[in-house]
N, C-alpha and C positions, 0 to 999 in steps of 0.2 A: 370442467374442472372437478376433481374428486370431492365428494360431499363429506368424506371422512378424512380429517386432517391427519397427516403422517405423524408418527411418534418421534418428533424432532423438536428440539429447542433451538430456535434461530436467534443468534446473538448479533445485533447490529450496533456498531459503534459509529456514532455520527459526530461530525464537526462541520457545521455550515455546509451540508451537502446540497441544499437547495431543493427545488421542486421534485427532483427525481426520488427523493426520500419517500414521497407519497406513493409512488408506483412500487417501490421496494416493499414498503409496509403492506400495501394492499395485497400483493402476491403472497408475501410470507404469512399473513394472517389467514388467507384463504387456504393455504396448503399445509400449515404446521400447527401442532397442538399448542405450542408456546412460542411467543416472540418477546424477546427482551431487548429493549432499545436503550442503549447507554449513550447519553449525550455529553460530549466533551466540551462543555462551556460554549455552546453556539450562541449566536445573538438571540436573546430570549424571546423577543417579540416575533421574530421570523420563525423560530422553532415552534412556538405556541400555535402560530397560524397554520403551519404545515401539518401538525399532528392533531389539530382540533377535531377532525372527523373521526379519529381513531381513539380519542381519549378515554371513552367508556367501554372500549372493546374488552370482553372478559378474558381473552387470551393474550393481552398485551400488558407488559410491565415496563414502565418508563423509569429510568434511573438517571438523575441529573447530577453531573459533577460540576463543582464550582470552578474547576480549572481543567485545562486540557492536559490530561495525564498521559496521553499517547495512545496509540492503537492497541498495543499488546496489553497494557494495563487496563484499558477499557474492556477488552475482550475478557480478561480475567474477572473483572467486576461482574460482567454479565454471566460468565461461566459459573460463578458462585451461586447464582439463582436458578440455573438450569436444572430441570427435573426429568427430562426425557432420556430414553436410551441412547440417542445420538444428538450431537450438537453441531449445528451449521453456523460457522462464522461467515457472515455475509456483509459485504460492503454496502453502505447506504446508496451508492450509485450503481448497484448491481440489481438487475431485475430478472429473476428466473422465469423461463417460459412455463407455460402450463404443464404440470406434471413433472417438472425437472427435480423438485425436491424429493418427490416420491421415487423417482428413478434413481437418484443417488442413494437413498436409503435402501432400496432393493438391492443395489449393487454391493453396498456395504454388508448387508445381512447375508448375501449369497456366498460370500467368500470368508471362510473362517480365519484366514490368515490376514485379512484386510483390516487395517486400523484407521484408514483415512481414504476419502474419495473426493474428487473434484469434478466439475462440469466443464463443458465447452464454452469458453469465454469468447464472446463475440462483440465486435465494435458495433456502433449504431448502423454502419453500412452493411453489416452482415458478415464481414470478414473475420477470420479467427485471430484473436490476440495471442501474443507470445507466451504469456505466463501460465496459461491453463494446463499445459503439459510441458515439462522441461526436465533437463538433467541438472544436477547440482552444479552451479558455476564454481568449480574448484579453482584454486589459484592458477593452475596450469591452463584450464579452459579459458579463464579470464585473460590470461596472457596471450593465448592463441587468438582470441577474438579481438583484443586490443591492437594487436600487431598484424591483423589481417591474414593470419596463417591458416585460417579455416578453408582457404581456397585450395589447400593441399589435401583436404579430407577425402576427396574421391580416390586419391592414390594411397593415402595412409589414413584410413578412417579412424583407427583406434588412437593414433597419436594426435591427430588434428581435428577431432570431432568438436562440434559446437554444442552449446547447451540449449539452444532453441529448437524444440521439436515440432513447432507448428509449421515449419517448412516441409515436413514430411507429410505423406498422404494421411488423411484422417482415417483412423482404424474403424472397422465395421462394428466392433464390439469393445467393451471395456478392457483396458490393458493396464499392466503395471508400469509405473513411471517412477523416477527418482523424486520428483517434486511437483507440486501443484501450487496454485495461487491462493493467498490469504483472502482474496476478494470473494472466493466461494470455496470454502474448505469444510467438509463434513468429517467429524471424528466420532468414533464409537466410544461408548462409556468404558469398555474394556481398555481401549487405548489411553483414555484419559486417566484411568486408574494406574496405568503403567508409567506414563511419562509426566503426568501432572499438567499444570497450566502453562501458558506461554511464558517465555522469558521477557519480563517487562523491563529489562535493561535496554531493549530496543524501543525507541520512541516511535519510529515510523519506518517501515520497510525492513526486509530481511528476517523479521520474526517468523514469517511463514516458512522460509528456507530452513531456519533453525529448528522449527517444529517438525518439518519433514525429516531432517537428519536424525532427530531424536526418535521419531516413530520407527524409522528403518533400523536404528541401532537397537531398538527393543525387539527386533525380529518380526515386525509386522510390515505388510505390503501397503503401498499407496497406489490407488487406482484412479484412472481417468476414464470418465464415462462420456463418450462422444454424443450420446443421445440426450444428455441433460444440458440444454442450452441456457446460457445466462448472458443477457446483454449488459455489458460493463461500460458505462459512460466514463471512461478512464479520466482520472484527474478531476472528477466532479467536486471533490472536497478541497482542492488545492490550487485551483486555477489562478487565484490572486495572491498566492504565497509561494511562488516557484522556488525562490532562493532558500526559504525556510525549509521547504520539503526536500530540496536537493541536499542541503546541509545534513539533515537527519538521515536521509537515504545513504549518503556516503559514510557517515559515522556508523550506520548499521552494517554496511559492507565490511568495514574494518573490524567491528566487533565479531561478525560472523567468521571472517577468516582467522582472526586471532583465537577464537574459541574452539574452532573445529580443525584447524590445519597447521597451527604454528609448530606442532611437534612432528608433523608429517612431511613438511617441505623444508628445503634448505633455507637458512636465514637470508642468504642473498636474494633468493627468489621472492621471499616474503617482503623484503625491503623494496624490491622492484614493484611488487603488487601494491604496497602502500603508496609509493610515489605515483603509480598509475591511477589509483583511486582519487587522490587529491588533484592530480592533473585533470582527470575527467571532471571533477567537481568545478574546477576553474573554467574549463571549456564550456560546460553546459550552463553555468551560472552567469558568465560574463554578458551574454545577450540580454539578460534580465537586469543585471546590475547597472549597466551603462544607461539605459533609458530611465531607470529609477533615479540615478544620480543627477541626470539632466533635469528631470522634473523637480527634484528637490532644490537644485540650484536656481531654477526658474522662479520658485516661490519666494526666494530670499530677496530682500530689498536692502541694498547696501547704501548707507548714508555717508556722504562726504562732508556733511554740514559741520560736525565738530571741528574737523581739520580746517575747513574753509574759513570758519569764523575766527579761528585762532591764528591763522596765517596773516602776514602783512599783505597790503593791497597788491603789490606787484607779483607776489608769489601765486596769487589766485589765477593769474593768466600765464603762468610759466609753462603750461603744457604738461606738467608732471601729474601722474595719477596718484592720488592719496587713497590708502586703504582704510576704510572706516569700520564701524561695527554694525551688525544687523539692526534694523529698526524693529523694535518689539511690536507685535501686533496687538 
């Protein structure tokens, strides 16, 4: 591992990420000049235990928020403290491989037109994840994907292309892409001065797509470096709050489409997209809602005593079910 840390400020926004946060911090502190950890109201005792070994590290700044302000707002809190020429937004459940941070910085500095660079996101099993390199999911592309029209892409690639690029062969060298993932997103100081901080109107998800749109609108390129590997333990911060996460994810989708595409697409298509977004939310949330509802009902104890005591003797054996009130615990 490099003995001289890269001129990068790493901003990590944490909310109950768990033990993987230690691995993320360990790598970031070894490879970057500055690490800013913004904690979004995690369980205090657990968080204190996880960062105890790093508490006195000279390159670590810890900022604790009393409430969960969201990912974008947390990134902006960290960004305000960043001092290095490049800033890497890194998920707490993302662990860069040795040399990955340096590789992204070298890629960013080698291309004068580049404003942002991302790495190769890998699952724990070593397979490539979909978000590391992608096209912008425009309303039309989302419509194509939702209705399975991407199967016609071989014949009409321009009309029915998909936005997931990880299905394509891995490039040998860094290439320009439309978007990368906020799980591992490095941005230059020049780009920051041009586009400003993230849009904190997004609570969770789609703020990275929005940032990519703004970078490209400012005339700068977004690069994907296949040699900068980052293991992303996807969902590490949200495994026990799936419905909450999905709600904000789908709200973010609507904000993204409304902000960037409502004046570029027919009203009818945008209405279909809105309906599709909420239909998708219902579909992905239902498997989590039903078990939760069953568990909640199982914990309730319903008492028939008030009705049984008030009813005359014969009515008690009439076979009718009386609805009572929950027993307070």
